N, C-alpha and C positions, 0 to 999 in steps of 0.2 A: 504494499499500500503506499510506503512512505517511497520508495524509488520509483513506483509508477507516478505517484503525484508531483514528485519533486526531482525528478530523473532530469528534466530540460532544464531545471534552475541549477543543478548540479554541473552540467555540461556547459552552460551560458557561464557560469562563474570561472570555471576552468580556464575556457576559452577567452573570456575578460581578464583573467589575471594574468596570463601569458601575453596577450595582446599590448596589457599597460606595462607590462616586464620589458619588451621589446621596442614601446614606443617610450618609456621614460624610464627605464632602469629599475633599479629597486624602490627610488622616491616616486615611481609613477604608480608602481605595484601598490605601495603602501597608501598613498592618496586613494586610489579605486577601492581599496578596502574599506578605508574610513568612509568613503562618500556611501558604500553601499551599505555599511551598517547605518548610518545616518537616515538612508533613506525607508529601511526596514522599519526604525524606531519610528519616525515619524507617520508613515502609511499603514501601520497597523490596525488602527481602526478603521481606516478605508477599507482592509480585507475582511473586515465582518461586515460591514454594510454592503460592500459588493456580494458577500456570500448570501445576504438575506434577499437581496433583489435576484441573483443568478438563480436561486432554487426556485424561483416562480416563471423563469424562463425555459422554454422548449430545448430540448437536447441540442436542434440546431443552432440557435441562436446562443446557447452557451458554447458552442464550440467556434462561431464567429467571434466571441468576446475573446475566448482564448488564444485566437489565431491572428485575426485582423485586428482585435483590441490591443494584443501585445505589440504589434508592429507601431502602431499608433502612440502606444504609451510611451516605447522606448524610444523611437527614431522622431516620432513628432515631437513630443512633449519634453524630453531631456535634450534632442540635439536641435531639431528643428526651430522649436520655440524660442530658446534665447537667442538663436540669430536673428529671426523675425523681430523679435523686440528690440534689440540693439538697432537692426536696420530702418525699422519706423521711426525709431528716437533720432537717428542720426541721419536721416534719409538716405541710405545706403541700400545699395542692392545686395543680395543674398552673398555674391562672392565676394565683394568688399567687406561684408561684415565679417565672413568668415577670416578673411585675411588679417581684419582687425583684431579678430578673437585671436588668432595666432601668434600676431607680432605687435600688438598695442594693449597687452594685457589690461594696464592700468587705467586706459581709455574704455577698454571694453565693461569692466567693472565698473566703472563710474557712470556709464550709460544704462546697465541694469539697474544699479541702484537708482538712478533718477527716474525709471520707470517704475520702479516697485509700487509707490502708493496706488496707483491705477489698476495694477496688477492685482493686489491686496486687497483693494476696494471690491473689484470684480469677485473674485474668488471668495473671500470673506462674507460678501453679501448671499453667494450662492450657498455656502455652507451655512450661514445662518437661517437663512429661510427653512433648508432640511431640518436642520435642529428644532426650531420654532414649531414648525408643523408637527413633530414627533411628541415634542413635550405637551402641546395644547391638545394634543388627541386624548380622549377617554380609552385606557388600556384594562384590561382584566389583571394582568400581572403589573405590579409595581415595585420597581427597585428601590426608589427614594419615596415612600409613600407621604411622608412628611412637607413633601416638596411638589411630589408630581400629581398628589388629588388636587391642591389648590390651583395649579398650573392648568389642569385638565378642566376644572370648573371654570376657571376664566376663559378656557380657550373655546367655550360655546357661545364666544361672541366672534360673529362670522369677519373674516379676512383680518383677525387679530394679528396673526404672523406679519401681514404685511404693515400693519400699522406699527406695530415695535419695529420690525426691521429697517422700514423707511427711516422712522424718528431717529434709530442709531445712526442710520447715514447721514442724516443732518446734522446730529451733534458732533462724529467724526469730522466730516467734511467743513464742518465750521469752526471748531475749535482747533483741531491739530494739523489740516492739510496745507500745507505750502500753496497748491494749487486747486481750491475747493470745488472748481467748475468741473476738472477733469476727474476728481475723484468721486464727485456725484454722479457725473453721468457713466463712468464705468460701475458705480454701485448697483445704479438702476438698472444697468444692461443685466447684472448678475441676477438680480431681481426677475427681471423679465424672461430670461433665458430658463430660470427654474421654473417659472409657473408655466410657462410654454410648454417645456418637455414634460414637466411633470402632467401637466392637463390632457395633453394628448396621449400621453402613457396610459391613463386611466380613463380617457374616452374609448380608445380602441380596446382594452382590456375589458371594459362592462360590454362593449357590442360581441367581443368575442365569448364571453359567459353566457350572455342571453341566447347564443346561436348554439352554445353547448347545452346549456339546462332548460330553455325555453322561457316562456313568461313567467313560469312560477319560480325560476331560480332565483336564489338569495343574492340580492345586490351587495357587493364586496364594499368591506369597511373603507372609509376615508382615512386612508393612514399612509398617502404617498406611493412612493413606487415600491418601496419594501412590503407592502401589504397589498401587492396586485395578485390576481389569481395567476396561473400558469400560463405564459403569454406565448403567443405564436403570430404570425403573419406581420401585420403592423402594429399590434401591441409588443410584439417582441422586438420590433426594429426601433420603437421608440423607449424602449427599457435598454437596449443596447445603446442608443443614443444619450440616454440620460446617464448611465454608467460612464460613458466615455468623456461626459461633462464634468461628472463628480471625480473622477480620476484626474482630471485636468486641474480642478480644484484643489484636489490635494496635492496636486504635482506643484502647483506654485509657490507652497513654501519650502519645499525640499529644494527645487531650481535655483532660486534665492539664496538658500541657504549653503547652497553649495558653494557659491563664490566667496564664503567664508575659509574657504579650504582650498578650493583652485579656481582659476579663471579660465584654464584651457577646457576647449569645448569637447575635445576626444575624452580626456580624463572623466570629465563630469558624465558624458554619455555613457562611459563604461561603466562608472559604478552606480549611478542611479538606475541604468539598464539593468544591472545585476540585482540590486535592490527591488526594482520593480517586477522582474521574473518571480521572485519569492514571493511578494505579495499576491501575484497571481497564482501560483502553486499555493499556497495557503486558504486562498479565496477557496479554490477546487477541495483542498482537503476539508475545510469545515462543512462545504455542502455533501461531500461525499460521506461523511462521519457522520452526519444529523447533528453536529454539534452546537447550532442554535437551537435545535428544538431541546435538546438536552440540557443545556445550560442557558434558561431563559432571560438571564439579566443581561447576557452579552450584549444583545443588541441595544439594551438601555444603555450599558456603558459606552458603547461605541459612539452612540448619538450625543452623549454627554461630552466625550471627547471631541466629537466634532463640533459641539457648541464652544469649548475651551480654544480649539484650535481657529474657530470664527473670532472669537474675540481677541485672540492673539494677532490676527493678522489686522484687524481693525485697529489695536491699538499700535500694531508696529506702522501704521501710516505716520504718526508722529513720533513714537518712542522704539528705540530697539529694543526687540525681545528677542532672548537666545533661542536659538534653533533646539538646543536642549531641553528648553523649558518647555516648549510646545510639544516635543517628542515626548518628555518625562510625564506631562500632565496626560497625554493620552495613553500612553501605555499604563501609569498608575490606576486611571479610572476603569480600563479595561479589565486588569488583575483584579481590583475591589469587585467589579462587577462578576469575574469567574469565581471568585472566593465565595461571594453573597451566594452565586447559583448552587454550589457546591453544598453548602449550609443548608440552603432550601430542599435540595434533592434529600439531603441526610435527614432532615427533618419529616419531609414526606414519606421517606420508608420507615421511621419510626413509627409515625401516626399510622402506617398501613399496618404495621405488624403489633401493634397494642391491642387492638379489638381481637383478633384472633387469639394469642395468649390469654386475653381475660375471658374469652370462651371457653378455652380448652380447662381454665382453673375452675369455671363453672360448673363443668361437667363432672370435674373429678370431686369437687365437693359433693355433689348432689348425691355420686354412686356412695362416698364413704358414708 
C-alpha cells in the first residue's frame, strides 16, 4: 500500500535530488531538500481538504487530478507562476524573466516581494471564504463545540461569509496595504473565483444527483465542494477546477516563502515539486485508507488550519509572517484534530462495550 501510493513520490524525490546535485552540487541538493520539507509542512492541510473533495469524485476525475493536476501543480505553479509574476511586474517576456531569475537574483527576488501583497490578497481571500463557509455551516460532528456551535448559529444569516470576508479585505487594504487599490481588486477577484467555482460545482452536482436518484432524491447539504456527492461529467470537471484553484492558493505561500531560501527558479521548482508530489500521494493515501471517515475531526482541523493560513496571508500584506509559523500552525491544528479523533473513537468503543458487559452481569446475577 505504501509503495503503491508513494512510489511515484519516492521516484521523483530520487530523480530530483540527483538533478539538484548535478545542477548545484551539494549546496543545491541541500536547498532542494529543505524546500521539499517546507512545502510538505505548509501544505499538509491541503492534502486533508483535497482528500475530502477527491473522495467525492469519480475514478476518472481522480486520475485526471493525479496526472494532469500534478503537472499543473509542479510545472505551472512552482516554475511558471513565479516567472509570470515577475514578467508582469517588470513588463518582461517569459524568456527575459527566466534570464533575470538566473542572472539577477536580487532584482528577481525584489520583484516577487513587490508583487506579494496582491498575491496574498487573492489567495488569502479564496482560503478565507473556504474556511468561513465551513465554520458557518451546521454539522453533526463538532470538534470545538464551544466555538463551532455559536459560529453555526450566526451562520444562518445568509451570505455572512461574504460579509465577513469583504470586511476583512477592506480592513487589511485600508490599514496595511501600500497599494490599497491593487490589494482590494486582487482580494475581490479571489472571492469571485471561489464563489463561481464553488457555485458551479454545487449546481452540476445537484443536477447529477437528481438524474441518479430521481425527484425524490435527497438534496445535498450546503457544505461547499467538500460536501458534494460523487461527481462525474461537468460536476467532476468543476470539482477538478476547484481543486486546482485551491492548490494554487495554498501554493502562493510556499512559492513566496521559498525565496527566503533560494531565488533560483530551477532549485525552487525541484524542491517544491518534490513536496507537491508527496502532498498528492498523501491525498490518495487518505482517500484509499478512508482516514477522513475514521478520524472525523481531521476535516475540522484542516479547515481551521486553512483559516489560520488565510489570516497569516492577509496579515503578511503589511507585516512579515515567518513561513515556519504558518506551517507550524497548520500542522499543530491537524495533529490536535487527529488526537481528538482518536480519543473520540476510543470513547465510542468504550460506550459500545459497556452495555454488553452490563447485560452479561445482569444475566449472571439472575442465574445465581
